[in-house]
MIFI-462059 format. One record per atom (N, C-alpha, C, O): residue number from 1; x, y, z; atom name; residue in three letters. Coordinates in steps of 0.1 Angstrom, whole numbers. Example, Ala and Ser with C-alpha at 12.3 -4.5 7.8 and 13.67 -1.06 7.14 Angstrom:
2
+-----+-------+-------+-------+------+------+
: pos :  east : north :    up : site : code :
+-----+-------+-------+-------+------+------+
:   1 :   132 :   -57 :    78 :    N :  ALA :
:   1 :   123 :   -45 :    78 :   CA :  ALA :
:   1 :   132 :   -33 :    78 :    C :  ALA :
:   1 :   142 :   -33 :    85 :    O :  ALA :
:   2 :   128 :   -22 :    71 :    N :  SER :
:   2 :   137 :   -11 :    71 :   CA :  SER :
:   2 :   129 :     0 :    79 :    C :  SER :
:   2 :   134 :    11 :    80 :    O :  SER :
+-----+-------+-------+-------+------+------+
***
This chain:
118
+-----+-------+-------+-------+------+------+
: pos :  east : north :    up : site : code :
+-----+-------+-------+-------+------+------+
:   1 :     7 :   -12 :    -1 :    N :  VAL :
:   1 :    -4 :     0 :     0 :   CA :  VAL :
:   1 :     9 :    13 :    -1 :    C :  VAL :
:   1 :     6 :    23 :    -7 :    O :  VAL :
:   2 :    21 :    11 :     5 :    N :  THR :
:   2 :    29 :    25 :     8 :   CA :  THR :
:   2 :    42 :    20 :     4 :    C :  THR :
:   2 :    45 :     8 :     0 :    O :  THR :
:   3 :    49 :    29 :     5 :    N :  THR :
:   3 :    65 :    19 :     1 :   CA :  THR :
:   3 :    74 :    31 :    11 :    C :  THR :
:   3 :    74 :    43 :     8 :    O :  THR :
:   4 :    81 :    26 :    20 :    N :  GLY :
:   4 :    93 :    33 :    26 :   CA :  GLY :
:   4 :    87 :    30 :    38 :    C :  GLY :
:   4 :    76 :    26 :    40 :    O :  GLY :
:   5 :    98 :    34 :    49 :    N :  THR :
:   5 :    99 :    35 :    64 :   CA :  THR :
:   5 :    90 :    43 :    74 :    C :  THR :
:   5 :    82 :    39 :    83 :    O :  THR :
:   6 :    94 :    59 :    66 :    N :  ALA :
:   6 :    82 :    67 :    74 :   CA :  ALA :
:   6 :    67 :    66 :    66 :    C :  ALA :
:   6 :    56 :    71 :    70 :    O :  ALA :
:   7 :    68 :    63 :    58 :    N :  SER :
:   7 :    50 :    66 :    56 :   CA :  SER :
:   7 :    47 :    51 :    58 :    C :  SER :
:   7 :    35 :    48 :    60 :    O :  SER :
:   8 :    56 :    41 :    57 :    N :  SER :
:   8 :    50 :    27 :    65 :   CA :  SER :
:   8 :    43 :    27 :    79 :    C :  SER :
:   8 :    32 :    22 :    82 :    O :  SER :
:   9 :    52 :    33 :    87 :    N :  VAL :
:   9 :    49 :    36 :   103 :   CA :  VAL :
:   9 :    38 :    44 :   105 :    C :  VAL :
:   9 :    30 :    42 :   114 :    O :  VAL :
:  10 :    37 :    56 :    91 :    N :  ASP :
:  10 :    28 :    68 :    97 :   CA :  ASP :
:  10 :    11 :    65 :    90 :    C :  ASP :
:  10 :     2 :    73 :    91 :    O :  ASP :
:  11 :    10 :    47 :    82 :    N :  LEU :
:  11 :    -1 :    42 :    77 :   CA :  LEU :
:  11 :    -6 :    37 :    90 :    C :  LEU :
:  11 :   -15 :    40 :    97 :    O :  LEU :
:  12 :    10 :    22 :    92 :    N :  CYS :
:  12 :     4 :    15 :   109 :   CA :  CYS :
:  12 :    -5 :    24 :   116 :    C :  CYS :
:  12 :   -17 :    24 :   118 :    O :  CYS :
:  13 :     2 :    31 :   119 :    N :  TYR :
:  13 :    -2 :    42 :   133 :   CA :  TYR :
:  13 :   -14 :    46 :   129 :    C :  TYR :
:  13 :   -22 :    43 :   137 :    O :  TYR :
:  14 :   -18 :    52 :   122 :    N :  ASN :
:  14 :   -29 :    61 :   120 :   CA :  ASN :
:  14 :   -41 :    54 :   112 :    C :  ASN :
:  14 :   -52 :    60 :   110 :    O :  ASN :
:  15 :   -38 :    43 :   108 :    N :  GLY :
:  15 :   -49 :    38 :    96 :   CA :  GLY :
:  15 :   -51 :    42 :    81 :    C :  GLY :
:  15 :   -42 :    46 :    74 :    O :  GLY :
:  16 :   -64 :    41 :    79 :    N :  HIS :
:  16 :   -67 :    50 :    67 :   CA :  HIS :
:  16 :   -80 :    47 :    65 :    C :  HIS :
:  16 :   -84 :    37 :    71 :    O :  HIS :
:  17 :   -91 :    56 :    57 :    N :  SER :
:  17 :  -104 :    55 :    60 :   CA :  SER :
:  17 :  -116 :    47 :    58 :    C :  SER :
:  17 :  -128 :    50 :    59 :    O :  SER :
:  18 :  -108 :    34 :    54 :    N :  ALA :
:  18 :  -117 :    21 :    55 :   CA :  ALA :
:  18 :  -111 :    13 :    68 :    C :  ALA :
:  18 :  -117 :     2 :    70 :    O :  ALA :
:  19 :  -103 :    16 :    75 :    N :  LEU :
:  19 :   -97 :     8 :    87 :   CA :  LEU :
:  19 :   -86 :    16 :    94 :    C :  LEU :
:  19 :   -76 :    19 :    88 :    O :  LEU :
:  20 :   -90 :    20 :   109 :    N :  PRO :
:  20 :   -84 :    30 :   119 :   CA :  PRO :
:  20 :   -74 :    25 :   121 :    C :  PRO :
:  20 :   -71 :    13 :   119 :    O :  PRO :
:  21 :   -63 :    35 :   128 :    N :  GLY :
:  21 :   -51 :    23 :   132 :   CA :  GLY :
:  21 :   -50 :    26 :   149 :    C :  GLY :
:  21 :   -54 :    37 :   154 :    O :  GLY :
:  22 :   -42 :    15 :   157 :    N :  PRO :
:  22 :   -32 :    10 :   146 :   CA :  PRO :
:  22 :   -31 :    -2 :   139 :    C :  PRO :
:  22 :   -36 :   -11 :   146 :    O :  PRO :
:  23 :   -28 :    -5 :   130 :    N :  LEU :
:  23 :   -30 :   -15 :   123 :   CA :  LEU :
:  23 :   -23 :   -27 :   130 :    C :  LEU :
:  23 :   -27 :   -38 :   131 :    O :  LEU :
:  24 :   -12 :   -21 :   133 :    N :  CYS :
:  24 :    -5 :   -38 :   140 :   CA :  CYS :
:  24 :     1 :   -30 :   151 :    C :  CYS :
:  24 :    -2 :   -18 :   153 :    O :  CYS :
:  25 :    16 :   -41 :   161 :    N :  HIS :
:  25 :    17 :   -34 :   170 :   CA :  HIS :
:  25 :    30 :   -31 :   170 :    C :  HIS :
:  25 :    35 :   -25 :   179 :    O :  HIS :
:  26 :    36 :   -35 :   158 :    N :  GLY :
:  26 :    51 :   -31 :   151 :   CA :  GLY :
:  26 :    52 :   -31 :   139 :    C :  GLY :
:  26 :    45 :   -40 :   133 :    O :  GLY :
:  27 :    58 :   -23 :   134 :    N :  VAL :
:  27 :    71 :   -20 :   118 :   CA :  VAL :
:  27 :    81 :   -25 :   120 :    C :  VAL :
:  27 :    89 :   -19 :   128 :    O :  VAL :
:  28 :    85 :   -37 :   114 :    N :  ILE :
:  28 :    99 :   -40 :   112 :   CA :  ILE :
:  28 :   105 :   -29 :    98 :    C :  ILE :
:  28 :    99 :   -27 :    87 :    O :  ILE :
:  29 :   120 :   -24 :   103 :    N :  ALA :
:  29 :   122 :   -17 :    92 :   CA :  ALA :
:  29 :   129 :   -25 :    85 :    C :  ALA :
:  29 :   131 :   -36 :    90 :    O :  ALA :
:  30 :   138 :   -21 :    67 :    N :  LYS :
:  30 :   149 :   -27 :    67 :   CA :  LYS :
:  30 :   161 :   -30 :    74 :    C :  LYS :
:  30 :   166 :   -41 :    75 :    O :  LYS :
:  31 :   165 :   -17 :    80 :    N :  ASP :
:  31 :   175 :   -16 :    92 :   CA :  ASP :
:  31 :   174 :   -22 :   102 :    C :  ASP :
:  31 :   182 :   -20 :   110 :    O :  ASP :
:  32 :   165 :   -30 :   104 :    N :  GLY :
:  32 :   161 :   -34 :   118 :   CA :  GLY :
:  32 :   156 :   -30 :   130 :    C :  GLY :
:  32 :   155 :   -36 :   140 :    O :  GLY :
:  33 :   152 :   -19 :   127 :    N :  THR :
:  33 :   148 :    -8 :   140 :   CA :  THR :
:  33 :   132 :   -16 :   138 :    C :  THR :
:  33 :   126 :   -20 :   127 :    O :  THR :
:  34 :   127 :   -16 :   152 :    N :  VAL :
:  34 :   112 :   -23 :   152 :   CA :  VAL :
:  34 :   103 :    -6 :   158 :    C :  VAL :
:  34 :   107 :    -1 :   168 :    O :  VAL :
:  35 :    94 :    -1 :   151 :    N :  TYR :
:  35 :    88 :     7 :   156 :   CA :  TYR :
:  35 :    78 :     7 :   163 :    C :  TYR :
:  35 :    67 :     9 :   157 :    O :  TYR :
:  36 :    77 :     5 :   174 :    N :  LEU :
:  36 :    60 :     1 :   186 :   CA :  LEU :
:  36 :    50 :    15 :   177 :    C :  LEU :
:  36 :    53 :    26 :   177 :    O :  LEU :
:  37 :    39 :    11 :   170 :    N :  VAL :
:  37 :    26 :    18 :   167 :   CA :  VAL :
:  37 :    14 :    15 :   179 :    C :  VAL :
:  37 :     8 :    25 :   183 :    O :  VAL :
:  38 :    12 :     6 :   184 :    N :  GLY :
:  38 :     4 :    -1 :   186 :   CA :  GLY :
:  38 :     5 :   -12 :   203 :    C :  GLY :
:  38 :    15 :   -20 :   207 :    O :  GLY :
:  39 :   -11 :    -8 :   212 :    N :  ASN :
:  39 :    -8 :   -18 :   222 :   CA :  ASN :
:  39 :   -20 :   -21 :   222 :    C :  ASN :
:  39 :   -28 :   -16 :   214 :    O :  ASN :
:  40 :   -22 :   -30 :   233 :    N :  GLY :
:  40 :   -40 :   -38 :   231 :   CA :  GLY :
:  40 :   -37 :   -38 :   216 :    C :  GLY :
:  40 :   -27 :   -37 :   208 :    O :  GLY :
:  41 :   -60 :   -41 :   217 :    N :  ARG :
:  41 :   -62 :   -45 :   202 :   CA :  ARG :
:  41 :   -57 :   -38 :   191 :    C :  ARG :
:  41 :   -57 :   -25 :   192 :    O :  ARG :
:  42 :   -52 :   -45 :   179 :    N :  THR :
:  42 :   -51 :   -37 :   170 :   CA :  THR :
:  42 :   -56 :   -38 :   156 :    C :  THR :
:  42 :   -49 :   -46 :   150 :    O :  THR :
:  43 :   -64 :   -33 :   148 :    N :  ASN :
:  43 :   -64 :   -38 :   132 :   CA :  ASN :
:  43 :   -58 :   -44 :   123 :    C :  ASN :
:  43 :   -56 :   -40 :   112 :    O :  ASN :
:  44 :   -53 :   -57 :   129 :    N :  HIS :
:  44 :   -42 :   -66 :   121 :   CA :  HIS :
:  44 :   -47 :   -80 :   114 :    C :  HIS :
:  44 :   -45 :   -83 :   102 :    O :  HIS :
:  45 :   -54 :   -90 :   124 :    N :  ALA :
:  45 :   -58 :  -102 :   123 :   CA :  ALA :
:  45 :   -69 :  -104 :   115 :    C :  ALA :
:  45 :   -70 :  -113 :   107 :    O :  ALA :
:  46 :   -80 :   -94 :   117 :    N :  GLY :
:  46 :   -97 :   -96 :   120 :   CA :  GLY :
:  46 :  -100 :  -108 :   122 :    C :  GLY :
:  46 :   -91 :  -116 :   125 :    O :  GLY :
:  47 :  -113 :  -111 :   119 :    N :  LEU :
:  47 :  -118 :  -125 :   122 :   CA :  LEU :
:  47 :  -115 :  -139 :   115 :    C :  LEU :
:  47 :  -112 :  -142 :   103 :    O :  LEU :
:  48 :  -116 :  -147 :   129 :    N :  GLY :
:  48 :  -108 :  -164 :   125 :   CA :  GLY :
:  48 :  -121 :  -172 :   132 :    C :  GLY :
:  48 :  -132 :  -168 :   137 :    O :  GLY :
:  49 :  -114 :  -186 :   131 :    N :  ASP :
:  49 :  -122 :  -193 :   140 :   CA :  ASP :
:  49 :  -119 :  -198 :   151 :    C :  ASP :
:  49 :  -107 :  -202 :   151 :    O :  ASP :
:  50 :  -125 :  -201 :   163 :    N :  ALA :
:  50 :  -124 :  -204 :   176 :   CA :  ALA :
:  50 :  -117 :  -216 :   172 :    C :  ALA :
:  50 :  -105 :  -214 :   174 :    O :  ALA :
:  51 :  -119 :  -225 :   168 :    N :  ASP :
:  51 :  -113 :  -240 :   168 :   CA :  ASP :
:  51 :   -97 :  -237 :   167 :    C :  ASP :
:  51 :   -88 :  -243 :   172 :    O :  ASP :
:  52 :   -97 :  -226 :   156 :    N :  VAL :
:  52 :   -82 :  -219 :   152 :   CA :  VAL :
:  52 :   -74 :  -215 :   163 :    C :  VAL :
:  52 :   -62 :  -218 :   167 :    O :  VAL :
:  53 :   -85 :  -208 :   166 :    N :  LEU :
:  53 :   -73 :  -199 :   183 :   CA :  LEU :
:  53 :   -72 :  -207 :   193 :    C :  LEU :
:  53 :   -63 :  -204 :   201 :    O :  LEU :
:  54 :   -79 :  -220 :   198 :    N :  ARG :
:  54 :   -77 :  -229 :   208 :   CA :  ARG :
:  54 :   -63 :  -235 :   202 :    C :  ARG :
:  54 :   -52 :  -234 :   208 :    O :  ARG :
:  55 :   -65 :  -240 :   192 :    N :  ALA :
:  55 :   -51 :  -248 :   191 :   CA :  ALA :
:  55 :   -39 :  -238 :   189 :    C :  ALA :
:  55 :   -27 :  -241 :   191 :    O :  ALA :
:  56 :   -43 :  -228 :   185 :    N :  VAL :
:  56 :   -27 :  -217 :   185 :   CA :  VAL :
:  56 :   -23 :  -216 :   199 :    C :  VAL :
:  56 :   -11 :  -215 :   201 :    O :  VAL :
:  57 :   -32 :  -216 :   209 :    N :  THR :
:  57 :   -31 :  -210 :   224 :   CA :  THR :
:  57 :   -26 :  -221 :   230 :    C :  THR :
:  57 :   -19 :  -218 :   240 :    O :  THR :
:  58 :   -28 :  -236 :   227 :    N :  THR :
:  58 :   -24 :  -246 :   234 :   CA :  THR :
:  58 :   -13 :  -254 :   227 :    C :  THR :
:  58 :    -9 :  -265 :   229 :    O :  THR :
:  59 :    -7 :  -243 :   214 :    N :  GLU :
:  59 :     4 :  -249 :   205 :   CA :  GLU :
:  59 :     3 :  -257 :   199 :    C :  GLU :
:  59 :    15 :  -258 :   194 :    O :  GLU :
:  60 :    -6 :  -269 :   192 :    N :  ALA :
:  60 :    -9 :  -274 :   186 :   CA :  ALA :
:  60 :     4 :  -278 :   176 :    C :  ALA :
:  60 :    14 :  -272 :   174 :    O :  ALA :
:  61 :     1 :  -290 :   169 :    N :  LYS :
:  61 :    11 :  -295 :   162 :   CA :  LYS :
:  61 :     6 :  -294 :   144 :    C :  LYS :
:  61 :    12 :  -292 :   134 :    O :  LYS :
:  62 :    -6 :  -294 :   147 :    N :  THR :
:  62 :   -17 :  -293 :   133 :   CA :  THR :
:  62 :   -27 :  -277 :   138 :    C :  THR :
:  62 :   -31 :  -270 :   147 :    O :  THR :
:  63 :   -29 :  -277 :   124 :    N :  LEU :
:  63 :   -42 :  -270 :   131 :   CA :  LEU :
:  63 :   -53 :  -267 :   117 :    C :  LEU :
:  63 :   -51 :  -264 :   105 :    O :  LEU :
:  64 :   -69 :  -271 :   132 :    N :  PRO :
:  64 :   -79 :  -274 :   121 :   CA :  PRO :
:  64 :   -81 :  -266 :   113 :    C :  PRO :
:  64 :   -73 :  -257 :   112 :    O :  PRO :
:  65 :   -94 :  -266 :   104 :    N :  ALA :
:  65 :   -96 :  -260 :    87 :   CA :  ALA :
:  65 :  -100 :  -248 :    96 :    C :  ALA :
:  65 :  -103 :  -250 :   108 :    O :  ALA :
:  66 :   -99 :  -236 :    88 :    N :  ASP :
:  66 :  -102 :  -225 :    94 :   CA :  ASP :
:  66 :  -117 :  -226 :    86 :    C :  ASP :
:  66 :  -118 :  -228 :    74 :    O :  ASP :
:  67 :  -127 :  -225 :    92 :    N :  ASN :
:  67 :  -143 :  -227 :    84 :   CA :  ASN :
:  67 :  -155 :  -213 :    90 :    C :  ASN :
:  67 :  -164 :  -207 :    85 :    O :  ASN :
:  68 :  -150 :  -211 :   101 :    N :  GLU :
:  68 :  -162 :  -202 :   106 :   CA :  GLU :
:  68 :  -152 :  -186 :   109 :    C :  GLU :
:  68 :  -140 :  -187 :   112 :    O :  GLU :
:  69 :  -158 :  -177 :   109 :    N :  ALA :
:  69 :  -154 :  -164 :   110 :   CA :  ALA :
:  69 :  -161 :  -159 :   126 :    C :  ALA :
:  69 :  -168 :  -149 :   126 :    O :  ALA :
:  70 :  -157 :  -167 :   139 :    N :  ASN :
:  70 :  -167 :  -160 :   148 :   CA :  ASN :
:  70 :  -156 :  -155 :   155 :    C :  ASN :
:  70 :  -162 :  -148 :   164 :    O :  ASN :
:  71 :  -144 :  -153 :   157 :    N :  THR :
:  71 :  -137 :  -149 :   162 :   CA :  THR :
:  71 :  -128 :  -136 :   162 :    C :  THR :
:  71 :  -123 :  -137 :   151 :    O :  THR :
:  72 :  -121 :  -123 :   168 :    N :  ASP :
:  72 :  -115 :  -116 :   166 :   CA :  ASP :
:  72 :  -104 :  -119 :   167 :    C :  ASP :
:  72 :   -98 :  -124 :   177 :    O :  ASP :
:  73 :  -100 :  -115 :   157 :    N :  GLY :
:  73 :   -82 :  -127 :   161 :   CA :  GLY :
:  73 :   -73 :  -113 :   163 :    C :  GLY :
:  73 :   -60 :  -113 :   162 :    O :  GLY :
:  74 :   -82 :  -101 :   167 :    N :  ASN :
:  74 :   -73 :   -89 :   167 :   CA :  ASN :
:  74 :   -67 :   -86 :   184 :    C :  ASN :
:  74 :   -58 :   -81 :   189 :    O :  ASN :
:  75 :   -79 :   -94 :   188 :    N :  ARG :
:  75 :   -81 :   -95 :   206 :   CA :  ARG :
:  75 :   -70 :  -103 :   204 :    C :  ARG :
:  75 :   -60 :   -95 :   205 :    O :  ARG :
:  76 :   -65 :  -115 :   202 :    N :  HIS :
:  76 :   -60 :  -126 :   208 :   CA :  HIS :
:  76 :   -41 :  -124 :   197 :    C :  HIS :
:  76 :   -31 :  -129 :   201 :    O :  HIS :
:  77 :   -42 :  -117 :   187 :    N :  PHE :
:  77 :   -26 :  -121 :   183 :   CA :  PHE :
:  77 :   -23 :  -105 :   181 :    C :  PHE :
:  77 :   -30 :   -96 :   178 :    O :  PHE :
:  78 :    -8 :  -107 :   187 :    N :  TYR :
:  78 :     1 :   -93 :   179 :   CA :  TYR :
:  78 :     5 :   -94 :   164 :    C :  TYR :
:  78 :     7 :  -105 :   158 :    O :  TYR :
:  79 :     5 :   -85 :   161 :    N :  GLY :
:  79 :     8 :   -85 :   144 :   CA :  GLY :
:  79 :    21 :   -74 :   140 :    C :  GLY :
:  79 :    23 :   -63 :   146 :    O :  GLY :
:  80 :    27 :   -81 :   129 :    N :  PHE :
:  80 :    38 :   -62 :   130 :   CA :  PHE :
:  80 :    36 :   -67 :   115 :    C :  PHE :
:  80 :    33 :   -78 :   110 :    O :  PHE :
:  81 :    41 :   -54 :   109 :    N :  GLU :
:  81 :    40 :   -52 :    92 :   CA :  GLU :
:  81 :    58 :   -53 :    95 :    C :  GLU :
:  81 :    64 :   -49 :   104 :    O :  GLU :
:  82 :    65 :   -61 :    81 :    N :  CYS :
:  82 :    77 :   -56 :    78 :   CA :  CYS :
:  82 :    80 :   -50 :    66 :    C :  CYS :
:  82 :    77 :   -55 :    55 :    O :  CYS :
:  83 :    86 :   -34 :    68 :    N :  VAL :
:  83 :    87 :   -30 :    51 :   CA :  VAL :
:  83 :    90 :   -35 :    39 :    C :  VAL :
:  83 :   100 :   -27 :    37 :    O :  VAL :
:  84 :    89 :   -41 :    29 :    N :  ASN :
:  84 :    94 :   -46 :    20 :   CA :  ASN :
:  84 :    78 :   -46 :    12 :    C :  ASN :
:  84 :    66 :   -46 :    16 :    O :  ASN :
:  85 :    85 :   -43 :    -7 :    N :  LEU :
:  85 :    74 :   -40 :   -13 :   CA :  LEU :
:  85 :    63 :   -54 :   -17 :    C :  LEU :
:  85 :    51 :   -55 :   -22 :    O :  LEU :
:  86 :    71 :   -64 :   -12 :    N :  GLY :
:  86 :    61 :   -76 :   -17 :   CA :  GLY :
:  86 :    58 :   -82 :   -28 :    C :  GLY :
:  86 :    48 :   -88 :   -32 :    O :  GLY :
:  87 :    72 :   -77 :   -36 :    N :  ASP :
:  87 :    71 :   -82 :   -48 :   CA :  ASP :
:  87 :    75 :   -91 :   -59 :    C :  ASP :
:  87 :    72 :   -92 :   -71 :    O :  ASP :
:  88 :    86 :  -102 :   -47 :    N :  GLY :
:  88 :    93 :  -110 :   -49 :   CA :  GLY :
:  88 :   105 :  -105 :   -52 :    C :  GLY :
:  88 :   114 :  -114 :   -51 :    O :  GLY :
:  89 :   108 :   -93 :   -56 :    N :  LYS :
:  89 :   120 :   -88 :   -61 :   CA :  LYS :
:  89 :   129 :   -81 :   -49 :    C :  LYS :
:  89 :   141 :   -80 :   -48 :    O :  LYS :
:  90 :   119 :   -74 :   -38 :    N :  ASP :
:  90 :   128 :   -63 :   -28 :   CA :  ASP :
:  90 :   136 :   -73 :   -23 :    C :  ASP :
:  90 :   136 :   -84 :   -29 :    O :  ASP :
:  91 :   143 :   -72 :   -14 :    N :  PRO :
:  91 :   154 :   -80 :    -7 :   CA :  PRO :
:  91 :   146 :   -77 :     8 :    C :  PRO :
:  91 :   139 :   -68 :    12 :    O :  PRO :
:  92 :   152 :   -87 :    13 :    N :  TRP :
:  92 :   150 :   -88 :    28 :   CA :  TRP :
:  92 :   167 :   -89 :    34 :    C :  TRP :
:  92 :   173 :  -100 :    33 :    O :  TRP :
:  93 :   172 :   -78 :    38 :    N :  PRO :
:  93 :   180 :   -75 :    47 :   CA :  PRO :
:  93 :   184 :   -83 :    57 :    C :  PRO :
:  93 :   174 :   -86 :    64 :    O :  PRO :
:  94 :   198 :   -89 :    63 :    N :  ALA :
:  94 :   200 :   -96 :    72 :   CA :  ALA :
:  94 :   197 :   -85 :    85 :    C :  ALA :
:  94 :   202 :   -88 :    96 :    O :  ALA :
:  95 :   192 :   -78 :    83 :    N :  ALA :
:  95 :   194 :   -67 :    95 :   CA :  ALA :
:  95 :   178 :   -66 :    96 :    C :  ALA :
:  95 :   176 :   -65 :   108 :    O :  ALA :
:  96 :   164 :   -65 :    87 :    N :  GLN :
:  96 :   156 :   -69 :    93 :   CA :  GLN :
:  96 :   148 :   -87 :    96 :    C :  GLN :
:  96 :   138 :   -90 :   102 :    O :  GLN :
:  97 :   159 :   -95 :    90 :    N :  LEU :
:  97 :   151 :  -105 :    90 :   CA :  LEU :
:  97 :   157 :  -111 :   107 :    C :  LEU :
:  97 :   153 :  -121 :   112 :    O :  LEU :
:  98 :   165 :  -103 :   113 :    N :  ASP :
:  98 :   172 :  -107 :   126 :   CA :  ASP :
:  98 :   165 :  -102 :   132 :    C :  ASP :
:  98 :   162 :  -109 :   141 :    O :  ASP :
:  99 :   160 :   -87 :   132 :    N :  ALA :
:  99 :   149 :   -82 :   139 :   CA :  ALA :
:  99 :   134 :   -86 :   141 :    C :  ALA :
:  99 :   126 :   -83 :   150 :    O :  ALA :
: 100 :   132 :   -95 :   131 :    N :  ILE :
: 100 :   116 :  -103 :   128 :   CA :  ILE :
: 100 :   117 :  -111 :   138 :    C :  ILE :
: 100 :   107 :  -112 :   145 :    O :  ILE :
: 101 :   131 :  -120 :   142 :    N :  GLU :
: 101 :   136 :  -132 :   146 :   CA :  GLU :
: 101 :   139 :  -127 :   161 :    C :  GLU :
: 101 :   138 :  -136 :   170 :    O :  GLU :
: 102 :   140 :  -122 :   163 :    N :  ARG :
: 102 :   142 :  -113 :   176 :   CA :  ARG :
: 102 :   130 :  -107 :   181 :    C :  ARG :
: 102 :   128 :  -109 :   193 :    O :  ARG :
: 103 :   121 :  -100 :   172 :    N :  ALA :
: 103 :   105 :   -96 :   184 :   CA :  ALA :
: 103 :   102 :  -108 :   185 :    C :  ALA :
: 103 :    97 :  -110 :   196 :    O :  ALA :
: 104 :   103 :  -118 :   177 :    N :  ALA :
: 104 :    93 :  -130 :   178 :   CA :  ALA :
: 104 :    97 :  -135 :   189 :    C :  ALA :
: 104 :    88 :  -138 :   197 :    O :  ALA :
: 105 :   108 :  -139 :   192 :    N :  ALA :
: 105 :   115 :  -143 :   204 :   CA :  ALA :
: 105 :   114 :  -135 :   216 :    C :  ALA :
: 105 :   118 :  -141 :   227 :    O :  ALA :
: 106 :   111 :  -123 :   217 :    N :  ALA :
: 106 :   111 :  -118 :   231 :   CA :  ALA :
: 106 :    97 :  -118 :   232 :    C :  ALA :
: 106 :    93 :  -114 :   243 :    O :  ALA :
: 107 :    88 :  -123 :   223 :    N :  LEU :
: 107 :    75 :  -123 :   226 :   CA :  LEU :
: 107 :    70 :  -136 :   235 :    C :  LEU :
: 107 :    63 :  -139 :   245 :    O :  LEU :
: 108 :    77 :  -141 :   225 :    N :  CYS :
: 108 :    77 :  -161 :   231 :   CA :  CYS :
: 108 :    84 :  -159 :   247 :    C :  CYS :
: 108 :    78 :  -163 :   257 :    O :  CYS :
: 109 :    94 :  -153 :   249 :    N :  ARG :
: 109 :   102 :  -155 :   259 :   CA :  ARG :
: 109 :    87 :  -144 :   270 :    C :  ARG :
: 109 :    84 :  -149 :   281 :    O :  ARG :
: 110 :    84 :  -137 :   269 :    N :  ALA :
: 110 :    78 :  -127 :   277 :   CA :  ALA :
: 110 :    62 :  -143 :   281 :    C :  ALA :
: 110 :    59 :  -149 :   292 :    O :  ALA :
: 111 :    59 :  -143 :   274 :    N :  HIS :
: 111 :    45 :  -153 :   279 :   CA :  HIS :
: 111 :    48 :  -168 :   276 :    C :  HIS :
: 111 :    39 :  -176 :   275 :    O :  HIS :
: 112 :    62 :  -172 :   276 :    N :  GLY :
: 112 :    67 :  -185 :   277 :   CA :  GLY :
: 112 :    59 :  -197 :   269 :    C :  GLY :
: 112 :    53 :  -207 :   272 :    O :  GLY :
: 113 :    62 :  -188 :   253 :    N :  TRP :
: 113 :    53 :  -197 :   245 :   CA :  TRP :
: 113 :    64 :  -206 :   237 :    C :  TRP :
: 113 :    75 :  -203 :   240 :    O :  TRP :
: 114 :    63 :  -215 :   228 :    N :  SER :
: 114 :    75 :  -219 :   220 :   CA :  SER :
: 114 :    73 :  -215 :   203 :    C :  SER :
: 114 :    63 :  -209 :   199 :    O :  SER :
: 115 :    84 :  -218 :   197 :    N :  GLU :
: 115 :    81 :  -215 :   182 :   CA :  GLU :
: 115 :    68 :  -219 :   179 :    C :  GLU :
: 115 :    67 :  -220 :   166 :    O :  GLU :
: 116 :    59 :  -221 :   183 :    N :  ARG :
: 116 :    47 :  -226 :   172 :   CA :  ARG :
: 116 :    37 :  -215 :   173 :    C :  ARG :
: 116 :    26 :  -214 :   166 :    O :  ARG :
: 117 :    42 :  -205 :   184 :    N :  SER :
: 117 :    35 :  -194 :   185 :   CA :  SER :
: 117 :    35 :  -179 :   174 :    C :  SER :
: 117 :    28 :  -169 :   173 :    O :  SER :
: 118 :    49 :  -184 :   165 :    N :  VAL :
: 118 :    51 :  -174 :   158 :   CA :  VAL :
: 118 :    44 :  -176 :   146 :    C :  VAL :
: 118 :    44 :  -168 :   137 :    O :  VAL :
+-----+-------+-------+-------+------+------+
***
């Protein structure tokens, strides 16, 4: 939807006319900087299936089919946006990938989760 770090952080913090911000908890830039833009509920996950949520929260090895949209995923999941054009050509620098892994690891440590929760 946008390009560059500043405009990505701004969009994720403020949202847009069809979806108010914040749109995620953090934006991870190409240089590895993590911009925290939201706390609590953010508009990143939308509706999901309660059975899938139960499987995720118990860190099940397999997930059931997502066949209902009856649970607000925004209340239950962290969301991060990573600056990238998404065109298959824009690179993922090592610093950005490291920051993605570290952010996920920090959340897992804070909550006592395994890698299955990422």
